[in-house]
VEXDREN-2710 file (C-alpha; in Angstrom, 1 decimal):
% VEXDREN-2710
k/r/px/py/pz
1/MET/104.6/50.5/6.2
2/ALA/107.3/47.8/6.4
3/LEU/110.0/50.4/6.1
4/GLY/108.6/52.9/8.5
5/SER/107.3/50.9/11.4
6/TRP/109.1/48.5/13.7
7/ARG/109.2/47.3/17.3
8/THR/112.0/47.3/19.8
9/GLY/114.8/45.0/18.6
10/GLU/113.7/45.3/14.9
11/GLN/115.3/48.6/14.1
12/GLY/118.0/49.0/11.5
13/ALA/118.6/48.4/7.9
14/ALA/119.1/44.6/8.2
15/ALA/115.8/44.1/9.9
16/ALA/114.1/46.4/7.4
17/ARG/115.4/44.3/4.5
18/ARG/114.0/41.2/6.1
19/ARG/110.5/42.9/6.4
20/VAL/110.6/44.1/2.8
21/SER/111.7/40.7/1.5
22/ALA/108.9/39.0/3.4
23/LEU/106.5/41.1/1.3
24/GLY/108.1/39.9/-1.9
25/LEU/109.6/43.3/-2.6
26/ASP/113.2/44.2/-3.5
27/PRO/115.2/44.6/-0.3
28/GLY/117.4/47.2/-2.1
29/LEU/114.5/49.6/-1.6
30/VAL/115.7/49.9/2.0
31/GLY/118.7/52.0/0.8
32/GLN/116.3/54.5/-0.7
33/ALA/114.0/54.9/2.4
34/GLY/115.8/58.0/3.7
35/PRO/114.1/59.6/6.7
36/LEU/111.6/56.7/7.1
37/LEU/114.4/54.6/8.4
38/ALA/115.4/56.8/11.3
39/SER/117.6/55.7/14.1
40/ALA/115.0/54.9/16.8
41/ASP/114.0/52.1/19.2
42/GLU/110.5/51.9/17.8
43/ALA/108.5/53.6/15.1
44/VAL/104.9/53.8/13.9
45/LEU/104.0/55.0/10.4
46/ARG/100.6/56.1/9.2
47/VAL/99.8/56.8/5.5
48/VAL/97.7/60.0/5.4
49/ASP/97.0/60.0/1.7
50/ALA/98.3/58.4/-1.5
51/GLN/97.7/60.1/-4.8
52/TYR/99.0/59.8/-8.3
53/GLY/102.0/61.8/-9.3
54/GLY/101.5/60.5/-12.8
55/ILE/100.3/57.4/-14.5
56/LEU/101.1/55.9/-17.9
57/ALA/100.3/52.5/-19.5
58/ASP/103.4/50.8/-18.0
59/ALA/104.7/53.2/-15.3
60/ALA/103.4/55.3/-12.5
61/SER/104.3/57.6/-9.7
62/VAL/102.3/57.5/-6.4
63/LEU/102.9/60.2/-3.8
64/VAL/102.6/58.6/-0.4
65/VAL/102.0/61.2/2.4
66/CYS/103.2/59.8/5.7
67/ARG/103.2/60.7/9.4
68/GLN/105.7/58.8/11.6
69/TRP/106.2/58.7/15.3
70/THR/109.5/57.4/16.7
71/ARG/110.6/56.6/20.2
72/ARG/114.2/57.0/21.5
73/ALA/114.9/56.2/25.1
74/GLY/111.3/56.8/26.1
75/ALA/110.9/60.1/24.2
76/VAL/108.4/60.2/21.4
77/THR/108.9/62.4/18.4
78/ALA/106.4/63.2/15.7
79/GLY/107.6/63.5/12.1
80/GLY/107.0/62.1/8.6
81/THR/107.6/62.7/5.0
82/THR/106.2/62.3/1.5
83/VAL/107.6/59.6/-0.8
84/ASP/107.4/59.5/-4.5
85/VAL/107.0/55.8/-5.1
86/ARG/107.8/54.6/-8.6
87/LEU/106.1/51.6/-10.1
88/SER/106.2/49.6/-13.3
89/ARG/103.6/47.3/-14.8
90/ALA/104.4/43.6/-14.0
91/ILE/102.5/40.4/-13.7
92/PRO/100.6/39.6/-11.5
93/ARG/100.8/43.1/-10.0
94/TRP/102.6/46.3/-10.4
95/ALA/106.2/46.3/-9.0
96/ILE/107.8/49.1/-6.9
97/THR/111.0/50.1/-8.6
98/ALA/112.2/53.1/-6.6
99/LEU/111.6/55.4/-3.7
100/HIS/112.2/59.2/-3.7
101/PRO/111.6/60.7/-0.2
102/ALA/110.9/64.4/0.0
103/ARG/113.9/66.7/0.6
104/PRO/112.4/70.0/1.8
105/GLY/115.6/71.7/2.9
106/PRO/116.4/73.4/6.2
107/ALA/114.1/75.9/7.8
108/VAL/115.0/79.5/7.5
109/SER/115.1/81.9/10.4
110/SER/113.1/84.6/8.7
111/LEU/109.9/83.9/6.8
112/PRO/107.6/86.3/4.9
113/PRO/104.3/87.1/6.7
114/ALA/102.2/85.0/4.3
115/ALA/104.3/81.9/5.2
116/ARG/103.9/82.4/8.9
117/LYS/100.1/82.8/8.4
118/VAL/99.9/79.6/6.4
119/LEU/101.7/77.7/9.1
120/ASP/99.4/79.0/11.8
121/ASP/96.1/78.6/9.8
122/SER/94.1/75.6/11.1
123/ARG/92.0/75.6/7.9
124/ILE/95.1/74.7/5.9
125/GLY/96.1/71.1/6.7
126/LEU/99.9/70.6/6.0
127/PRO/101.5/67.2/6.2
128/PRO/105.1/67.1/7.5
129/ALA/106.9/67.5/4.2
130/ALA/104.6/70.3/3.0
131/ARG/105.0/72.1/6.4
132/ALA/108.8/71.8/6.0
133/ASP/108.5/73.2/2.5
134/VAL/106.8/76.4/3.8
135/ARG/109.4/76.7/6.6
136/SER/112.2/76.4/4.1
137/GLY/111.2/79.7/2.5
138/HIS/111.1/78.2/-1.0
139/ILE/107.3/78.7/-1.6
140/HIS/106.4/81.7/-3.7
141/THR/104.3/84.3/-2.0
142/SER/101.6/84.1/-4.7
143/VAL/101.1/80.4/-3.7
144/LEU/100.9/81.2/0.0
145/GLU/98.5/84.1/-0.5
146/ALA/96.3/81.9/-2.7
147/MET/96.1/79.3/0.1
148/LEU/95.1/81.9/2.6
149/ARG/92.4/83.3/0.3
150/LEU/91.0/79.8/-0.4
151/ALA/91.0/79.1/3.4
152/ASP/88.5/82.0/3.8
153/THR/86.0/79.7/2.2
154/TYR/87.3/76.1/2.5
155/ARG/89.0/73.8/5.0
156/MET/91.6/72.0/2.9
157/ASN/94.1/69.3/3.4
158/LEU/97.1/69.5/1.2
159/SER/99.1/66.5/0.0
160/VAL/102.1/68.0/-1.8
161/ILE/103.6/71.5/-2.2
162/ARG/107.2/71.4/-3.4
163/SER/109.2/68.3/-2.2
164/GLY/108.2/64.7/-2.8
165/HIS/106.8/65.5/-6.2
166/PRO/108.4/64.4/-9.5
167/LEU/110.8/67.0/-10.9
168/ASP/109.1/66.8/-14.3
169/VAL/105.5/66.4/-15.3
170/PHE/105.4/62.6/-15.2
171/GLY/106.2/61.0/-18.5
172/THR/107.6/64.2/-20.0
173/SER/110.7/66.4/-19.9
174/ARG/108.6/69.4/-19.0
175/PRO/109.5/70.8/-15.5
176/SER/106.7/70.6/-13.0
177/ASP/105.6/73.7/-11.1
178/HIS/105.8/71.9/-7.8
179/PRO/109.6/71.7/-7.3
180/ARG/109.9/75.4/-8.1
181/GLY/107.5/76.2/-5.2
182/LEU/104.7/77.3/-7.6
183/ALA/102.0/74.7/-7.0
184/PHE/100.1/72.7/-4.4
185/ASP/97.8/69.7/-4.4
186/VAL/94.7/69.3/-2.3
187/TRP/93.3/65.9/-1.5
188/GLN/90.5/66.9/0.8
189/ILE/88.1/69.8/0.8
190/ASN/85.8/70.6/3.8
191/GLY/86.5/67.1/5.1
192/ARG/85.5/65.4/1.8
193/SER/88.1/63.4/-0.2
194/VAL/88.4/64.5/-3.8
195/VAL/88.7/60.8/-4.9
196/ASP/85.5/59.8/-3.0
197/SER/82.6/59.4/-5.4
198/ALA/80.2/60.5/-2.6
199/THR/81.9/64.0/-2.5
200/PRO/79.6/66.4/-4.2
201/ARG/81.0/67.4/-7.7
202/ARG/79.7/70.9/-7.1
203/LEU/82.1/71.3/-4.1
204/ILE/85.1/70.2/-6.2
205/GLU/84.0/72.4/-9.1
206/SER/83.5/75.4/-6.8
207/PHE/87.0/74.9/-5.3
208/MET/88.5/74.7/-8.8
209/ARG/86.8/77.8/-10.0
210/ASP/87.9/79.7/-6.8
211/ALA/91.5/78.5/-7.2
212/ALA/91.5/80.0/-10.7
213/ALA/89.9/83.2/-9.3
214/VAL/92.8/83.6/-6.8
215/GLY/95.4/83.5/-9.6
216/SER/96.1/79.9/-10.6
217/TYR/96.7/79.6/-14.3
218/ASN/96.6/75.8/-14.3
219/VAL/93.8/74.1/-12.2
220/GLY/93.5/70.3/-12.6
221/GLY/91.0/67.9/-11.1
222/PRO/88.9/64.8/-11.6
223/GLU/86.7/66.6/-14.2
224/LEU/86.4/70.0/-15.8
225/PRO/84.0/72.4/-14.1
226/SER/80.7/72.6/-16.0
227/GLY/80.9/75.0/-18.8
228/ALA/84.6/75.4/-18.6
229/SER/86.9/74.8/-21.5
230/ALA/90.4/73.4/-21.4
231/GLY/93.0/76.1/-20.9
232/GLN/93.0/77.4/-17.4
233/PHE/91.4/74.1/-16.3
234/PHE/92.3/70.5/-17.1
235/SER/91.4/67.0/-16.2
236/ASP/93.2/63.6/-16.7
237/PRO/93.5/60.2/-14.9
238/THR/96.4/61.5/-12.8
239/HIS/94.2/64.1/-11.2
240/HIS/91.1/62.0/-10.4
241/ASP/92.2/61.9/-6.8
242/HIS/93.3/65.5/-6.1
243/VAL/93.1/69.1/-7.3
244/HIS/96.3/70.7/-8.6
245/VAL/96.7/74.5/-8.3
246/GLY/99.6/75.9/-10.2
247/PHE/101.1/79.4/-10.6
248/ARG/103.4/81.1/-13.1
249/SER/105.2/83.2/-10.4
END
């Protein structure tokens, strides 16, 4: 929030460093803020969702999904990004060590029909970086078609598709399916947050089973669907707050 929001007269890197320092954080993080530190007279940032990208005993990745509104000469522009925030265990609290904003790439002039349908489907909530991922043309058709088929049954809000996610499965050297455009994460189903203990488990289990039915080989969530064995499904602490849907191609 300190990096992505400011009033008139408080824009620029120097002012951002002062805001970050006032929170007891490393002012060097300002140099990693990327699109959050746009050239604008004023800015307001809202965190849509924050989910684990990975968690170990002494390190973590938190994917912070943001929307941001900037004002330049009276004109307001809506934007935002997703930031892979890296943390390390410290006393008395975990410390932020690095920021990795999403880099979706430029939009292409010609998109496949499935991509256009995903962008136009009100049942598929896409935050700014995820929407830019689809517009970039880098998301596999199998992933887009799976989203559309799931949207026939569910309203879903996505957190991450391709950009803004760690390149490797956190804590390993194994490439993640996300940067290859072969996965997406869902943090909210039918208006219910996956992480909320009040969200019916049967809703999450139903979504996970249906994700597998539309072709996902690797469905992760807060717990295994009842009666399911590890293999096509998995569960771990990283996925207690979202459902991961991965594809081979």
